[in-house]
Phi, psi and omega in degrees: 000138179288150181300318182297319179295321180294317180294321178297320178299317179295319179297321178296319179297317181299314181295316181294321180295317180298318180295320182292316181288326178293328182276345182294127184257348181210176185295329180293315180291328176295320181292324177297315179295323180299314180296322182296320185256328186247006182302141184288338183255304187244015180293150182296326177292323178296320179294321179294324179297324178293326179289346179298332181291339182269358178284145179305146184302322181292334183264356184300318180302314181292322179295318179295320179298315181293324178300315180296323179296314180294320178300317178297322179296316180295316179296323178294321178295321177297315181294320179296318178295320179296317179295321181297313180293321180296327181281349173091017181220159180287338181238033180106269181248015185300310183294321179297322181293328181293324185267355181273125179242106183293348181275347179287147177295148180289163177269122181293125179293147180277114183261144175275175176209174185292145176298146181303328177294316179295320176301317180296316179301315180298320181291321179294321176300318181295316180298310183289332175296322178291339177270005174094012181263136175261160184266133176236145180240160177208168183289150176275339174263119188237165171260169184292331179298309183284330182275336184228297193300311181291345178264017175066031177257107185291168185296332182266009181287139180302333181296342182265002180301134178303334179284348181255005183217164175258085174285145183270128178276078182219150180285344182288129179235146173267173179296336182269004177116201183300158178256152179208164171284131186300141181262357180197153178279001176299339178300329180292325177305313183298314182296322179291314182292330177296332186249352187232124175287153179294154006281151178233135181215090187225159167233153176227130180235132180177181182280144172227162190225130174216140184284059178273147174287129183293127172213198186295334184238001182230149178207143184293345174228129178210183185240145176233152165247124182248132177243143179216130173227121178233126181195188176276141173062035175278136184230174176296331178297323176296318179300313183294323179294317180296315180295325179291317177297320178298310183296319179297319180293321185281317184274348169091002176204175184298127183235135176267146180239135175231151179250135172244133181304141179208192178217128169225138184300333187261002175228147178203112000286162180243148181218156165264130182263123176247146178233138178274132180211122184054045176066018176236142175270127183239130176281128183246340179162185181256158181201178177158181177276136182301127181298137178306328178296326178291318178298319180293324183296335181256007176092009177274154176265108181295348175279341183258326185231159174219171182193167174235159178218150175214151178225122183238147178279121182291320177301321181296319177295315180297315181296321179294319181296318188255010179058041176272131186258350183223118182298333182295336178298332181288345186238011178277347182058035176275112184299327179298323178285312185293332182297341182288345186247000000 
């Protein structure tokens, strides 16, 4: 094939492609033109490329250069047509400009906000901060010493049963034995007391894990707020006063607190704390005086200092505040539900 004939063929393809893509009014017609000119099997450019082999050897460099130029032109026409249709107008932004009215009020963007559990945690931190408590954090993956032994929970205690905890199936072991997901935020108390001499006045808020069957009031992962005060001459009266101030601040009006005898390995005496709200007594968590064995385990002298500790369920507080009847609603990630808070 003569060079002039080959170049004329390419020029005809370029002109025809530009006309086809300029006339395309929607994505379907653009796709038809794309297949016609840029198709990998039967496209016109593909056919012209095959004709390149029949051009004289001396003319091949110039023929190849022109082929690449025409191919770029066709691809550019295809991209321009695609951008034009995507922008919604026959001439790029023409159609979009016709329907845009700058005098209309803008659309307010939909903004997210904090999850009700996070809102509750922030408010509890603020309340306890005003009562002089600082926030302490600890790991969610614990060893048996911090989760059980230092909390005066013996090896044969039912709370250490593998069916009652999430032990980790891993070859990694700590010096204190197998690892597990913490079942209570009391583990943070131990870590703080191991590193801090008395007086200690801290709260810890975070996730805890227990293999409970999910129902309206139970979930295998939930949040606790743990409070600890260790100093000289700390009594149950101090514990009750702090819990009453806490409840009154959170629930928004005067709240009465009552203690019912109970048992926890890490407190002695131990109580269940109930709070009156709307003429009903509601159980909110456990509390008591820190057991002397726990004080001794962290190096404190139980003859010199005493303390109290309490642990309350954050979901329970949140649900009571907002009249939520099923804890599972807090974890369904249903925006319609969460938007209410």
